[in-house]
C-alpha positions as CSV (number, residue, x, y, z in Angstrom):
1,M,0.1,0.2,-0.1
2,Q,1.3,3.6,-1.0
3,H,2.0,5.5,2.0
4,S,0.0,8.7,2.3
5,S,2.8,11.1,2.2
6,S,3.9,9.7,-1.0
7,L,0.5,10.0,-2.9
8,F,1.6,13.5,-4.0
9,D,5.1,12.8,-4.5
10,L,6.1,13.3,-8.7
11,S,9.6,11.9,-8.5
12,G,10.6,10.3,-11.9
13,R,7.0,12.1,-13.6
14,K,7.5,13.8,-17.0
15,A,5.4,17.1,-17.4
16,I,4.4,19.8,-19.9
17,V,2.9,23.3,-18.6
18,T,1.4,25.1,-21.7
19,G,1.6,29.1,-20.9
20,G,4.2,28.2,-18.4
21,A,6.5,31.1,-18.9
22,T,4.6,33.5,-16.6
23,G,1.6,33.7,-14.2
24,I,-0.4,30.7,-13.0
25,G,1.4,28.4,-15.6
26,Q,5.1,29.5,-14.3
27,S,3.9,29.3,-10.6
28,C,2.2,25.8,-11.2
29,A,5.4,24.6,-13.1
30,L,7.4,25.4,-10.1
31,A,5.3,23.6,-7.6
32,L,5.2,20.3,-10.0
33,A,9.2,20.7,-10.0
34,R,9.4,20.6,-6.4
35,A,7.2,17.7,-6.1
36,G,9.6,15.8,-7.8
37,A,8.7,16.1,-11.6
38,D,10.7,17.2,-14.6
39,V,8.8,20.0,-16.5
40,A,8.9,21.4,-20.2
41,I,7.5,24.9,-20.6
42,A,5.5,25.3,-24.1
43,D,4.9,29.3,-24.5
44,R,5.3,31.8,-27.1
45,N,7.3,34.0,-24.8
46,A,10.9,32.6,-24.9
47,E,12.8,34.9,-22.8
48,M,10.5,34.5,-19.6
49,G,10.1,30.8,-20.8
50,D,14.1,30.4,-20.4
51,E,13.8,32.1,-17.3
52,T,11.2,29.6,-16.0
53,V,13.5,26.5,-17.4
54,G,16.4,28.0,-15.0
55,S,14.2,28.3,-12.3
56,I,13.2,24.6,-12.6
57,R,16.6,23.5,-13.2
58,A,17.8,25.1,-9.9
59,L,15.5,22.9,-8.1
60,G,17.3,19.8,-9.4
61,R,14.9,18.8,-12.1
62,D,15.3,18.8,-15.9
63,S,13.5,21.3,-18.1
64,I,13.5,22.6,-21.4
65,F,11.7,25.4,-23.3
66,V,9.6,24.9,-26.3
67,A,7.8,27.6,-28.5
68,C,4.3,26.8,-29.2
69,D,1.4,28.4,-30.2
70,V,-1.3,26.1,-28.8
71,S,-3.8,27.3,-31.7
72,Q,-1.6,25.8,-34.3
73,S,-1.8,22.1,-34.5
74,D,1.4,21.6,-36.3
75,Q,3.2,23.3,-33.6
76,V,1.3,21.6,-30.8
77,N,2.2,18.3,-32.3
78,A,5.8,19.4,-32.8
79,M,6.2,20.3,-29.3
80,V,4.9,17.4,-27.4
81,D,7.0,15.3,-29.8
82,S,10.0,17.1,-29.0
83,V,9.2,16.7,-25.3
84,V,8.7,13.0,-25.3
85,E,11.8,12.7,-27.2
86,R,13.7,14.4,-24.3
87,F,11.8,13.3,-21.5
88,G,11.0,9.6,-22.6
89,R,7.7,9.6,-22.0
90,L,4.8,12.0,-20.5
91,D,2.7,11.7,-17.6
92,I,1.2,15.2,-17.2
93,L,0.1,17.7,-19.3
94,L,-1.3,21.2,-17.6
95,N,-3.3,23.0,-20.1
96,N,-2.9,26.5,-18.9
97,A,-2.4,28.8,-21.9
98,G,-5.1,31.2,-22.1
99,I,-5.7,34.8,-23.1
100,F,-8.5,37.3,-22.4
101,V,-9.4,40.2,-24.6
102,P,-11.5,42.8,-22.8
103,G,-14.7,44.2,-24.5
104,A,-18.3,44.5,-24.3
105,D,-20.2,41.7,-26.3
106,D,-22.3,44.3,-28.1
107,G,-19.3,45.6,-29.9
108,Y,-16.9,42.9,-29.7
109,A,-14.9,42.0,-32.8
110,K,-15.0,38.8,-34.3
111,N,-11.5,38.6,-34.9
112,D,-11.1,38.7,-31.0
113,W,-13.8,36.0,-30.5
114,D,-12.0,33.7,-32.8
115,R,-8.8,34.4,-31.2
116,V,-10.0,33.8,-27.6
117,L,-11.6,30.5,-28.9
118,A,-8.9,29.4,-30.7
119,I,-6.2,29.6,-27.8
120,N,-8.6,29.2,-24.8
121,L,-10.6,26.3,-26.1
122,T,-9.2,24.7,-29.4
123,G,-6.0,25.1,-28.1
124,T,-6.8,22.7,-24.9
125,W,-8.3,20.2,-27.2
126,L,-5.0,20.2,-29.6
127,C,-2.9,19.8,-26.6
128,A,-4.9,17.4,-25.1
129,C,-5.1,15.0,-28.3
130,A,-1.7,15.3,-28.9
131,A,-0.7,14.3,-25.2
132,M,-3.1,11.3,-25.5
133,R,-1.4,9.8,-28.7
134,H,1.7,9.5,-26.5
135,M,0.1,8.5,-23.4
136,S,-1.8,5.8,-24.8
137,K,0.9,4.1,-26.2
138,Q,3.6,4.6,-23.9
139,S,4.3,1.8,-21.5
140,P,2.8,1.7,-18.9
141,P,0.0,3.5,-20.5
142,G,-1.6,6.3,-19.1
143,G,-1.5,10.0,-17.8
144,K,-2.8,12.6,-16.0
145,I,-4.4,15.9,-18.1
146,I,-5.5,18.6,-16.2
147,N,-7.1,21.8,-17.9
148,I,-7.4,25.3,-16.5
149,G,-11.0,26.6,-16.6
150,S,-12.4,29.4,-14.7
151,L,-15.1,30.7,-12.5
152,G,-16.3,32.2,-15.8
153,A,-17.3,28.7,-16.8
154,H,-19.7,28.5,-13.7
155,I,-21.0,32.5,-13.7
156,A,-21.3,35.4,-16.0
157,C,-18.0,37.2,-14.8
158,S,-16.3,38.4,-17.8
159,N,-17.6,38.8,-21.7
160,G,-19.1,36.2,-23.9
161,A,-15.8,35.2,-25.7
162,Y,-14.1,34.4,-22.3
163,D,-16.8,32.8,-20.4
164,A,-17.9,30.8,-23.1
165,S,-14.4,29.5,-24.0
166,K,-14.0,28.2,-20.2
167,A,-17.2,26.8,-20.2
168,G,-16.1,24.8,-23.0
169,V,-12.9,23.7,-21.4
170,V,-14.9,22.0,-18.3
171,Q,-17.5,20.2,-20.7
172,L,-14.5,19.0,-23.1
173,T,-12.8,18.0,-19.7
174,R,-15.9,15.8,-19.3
175,T,-16.1,14.3,-22.7
176,L,-12.5,13.3,-22.8
177,A,-12.5,11.8,-19.3
178,G,-15.2,9.4,-20.4
179,R,-13.7,8.8,-23.8
180,W,-10.0,8.3,-22.7
181,G,-10.4,6.5,-19.2
182,G,-10.1,3.2,-21.2
183,Y,-6.3,4.6,-21.7
184,N,-5.9,5.2,-18.1
185,I,-6.1,8.8,-18.7
186,N,-7.4,10.9,-16.0
187,V,-8.8,14.1,-17.6
188,N,-9.9,16.9,-15.0
189,S,-10.0,20.7,-14.8
190,V,-9.1,23.2,-12.2
191,S,-11.4,26.7,-12.3
192,P,-9.4,29.4,-10.3
193,G,-11.5,32.5,-9.0
194,Y,-10.2,35.8,-9.1
195,V,-6.3,35.7,-8.6
196,G,-4.7,38.8,-7.3
197,K,-2.6,39.1,-10.0
198,V,-3.5,38.3,-13.7
199,F,-1.9,38.4,-17.1
200,G,1.0,40.4,-15.4
201,Q,-1.1,42.9,-14.2
202,S,-1.7,43.3,-10.2
203,R,-5.5,44.2,-9.1
204,S,-6.2,47.7,-7.6
205,A,-6.4,48.0,-3.9
206,E,-10.1,49.1,-4.4
207,S,-10.7,45.7,-6.6
208,R,-9.2,43.8,-4.1
209,Q,-11.2,45.0,-1.2
210,V,-14.3,44.3,-3.2
211,L,-13.3,40.6,-3.8
212,R,-12.7,40.4,-0.1
213,D,-16.0,41.5,0.9
214,R,-17.5,38.9,-1.2
215,T,-15.5,36.0,-0.7
216,P,-16.4,33.6,2.4
217,L,-12.8,33.0,3.3
218,G,-11.8,36.8,2.9
219,Y,-8.6,37.4,1.1
220,V,-7.8,37.4,-2.6
221,Q,-6.8,34.3,-4.2
222,R,-2.8,33.8,-4.7
223,M,-1.2,31.8,-7.5
224,K,0.0,29.4,-4.9
225,D,-3.7,28.3,-3.9
226,L,-3.9,26.4,-7.1
227,H,-0.9,24.5,-6.1
228,G,-2.4,21.8,-3.8
229,P,-5.4,21.2,-6.6
230,I,-3.0,20.9,-9.2
231,L,-0.7,18.4,-7.5
232,F,-3.8,16.7,-6.5
233,F,-4.8,16.0,-10.0
234,A,-1.2,15.5,-11.2
235,S,-0.6,12.7,-8.7
236,S,-1.5,9.0,-7.6
237,A,-3.5,10.9,-5.1
238,S,-6.4,11.2,-8.1
239,D,-6.1,8.1,-9.7
240,F,-10.1,7.3,-9.3
241,V,-11.1,11.0,-10.1
242,T,-11.5,11.9,-13.7
243,G,-14.1,14.2,-15.6
244,Q,-14.4,16.6,-12.7
245,D,-13.9,20.6,-12.1
246,L,-12.7,21.9,-9.1
247,I,-13.5,25.2,-8.4
248,V,-10.8,27.3,-6.3
249,D,-12.2,30.5,-5.4
250,G,-12.7,30.9,-1.5
251,G,-16.2,30.4,-1.9
252,H,-17.0,33.4,-4.2
253,T,-19.3,31.5,-6.4
254,L,-21.4,30.2,-3.4
255,G,-23.6,33.1,-3.9
256,T,-24.2,36.3,-5.3
257,W,-23.1,38.5,-2.2
258,I,-24.9,41.6,-2.9
259,I,-23.6,43.1,0.6
260,P,-20.3,42.4,1.8
261,L,-20.3,39.3,4.1
262,E,-19.6,39.3,7.7
263,R,-16.2,38.3,9.2
264,R,-16.3,36.5,12.7
265,V,-12.4,36.1,12.6
266,P,-9.6,37.2,10.8
267,P,-9.0,35.6,7.3
268,R,-5.9,33.1,7.2
269,I,-4.2,35.6,4.8
270,D,-3.9,39.3,5.2
271,A,-3.6,42.0,2.8
272,A,0.0,41.8,2.6
273,G,0.2,37.9,2.3
274,E,-2.2,38.1,-0.8
275,L,1.0,39.8,-2.4
276,A,3.2,36.6,-1.7
277,E,2.9,34.5,-4.8
């Protein structure tokens, strides 16, 4: 029987993180490496991708950067092939690459709609399919695919393009999990809430206070709050879990919270701690 302390051990596992050069992807790539995995970074930002690779190697893990636009099938297939050639197999895919293009739906440009769907939804599908082709044939067969959704998959919180793309990711997760379980491939998704720093920009002090007032756990989400869920889905701890979407939002989506919630004790994380990514 596997000891409970080793359930989350990723020693010897081989992973790809798309959009791993910065932000949530970078933070979770480092978390996977700290748990023992070798991690490839797939991104369009070569400069930051190389920096992330250096940080992973500093942890004693192997890492490479592969330039990739996840909306392009030829680039995705070449990226996955090159990672498998380097690592010998593929155990974990974290489908994190995504974009947000602001704008109101009544004036949203079709080109922006197409771009958001191409990266957030089609890119997730392309990467998952490329990973599956290797995971299903390797010895032993199997692997863990983790897709990054959003609370926008569950509530109307952004615009039509972003929310629809992430709702599609969550449903795609269920469909692929059902199709690919026969290959010992688990497919799950994690839906973050309002992270304090997104797409390289920190939220304003006013925005942070609004989020605190409407989040039962009382603080603004940090990137590190995603590490536990990601490690759970990447590790043996989730071997009998597939097709699930885990909302990680401090309880924000539990209600409409028209008025601020009442706090009875200080939150676990104070305002200064929110900035410790």
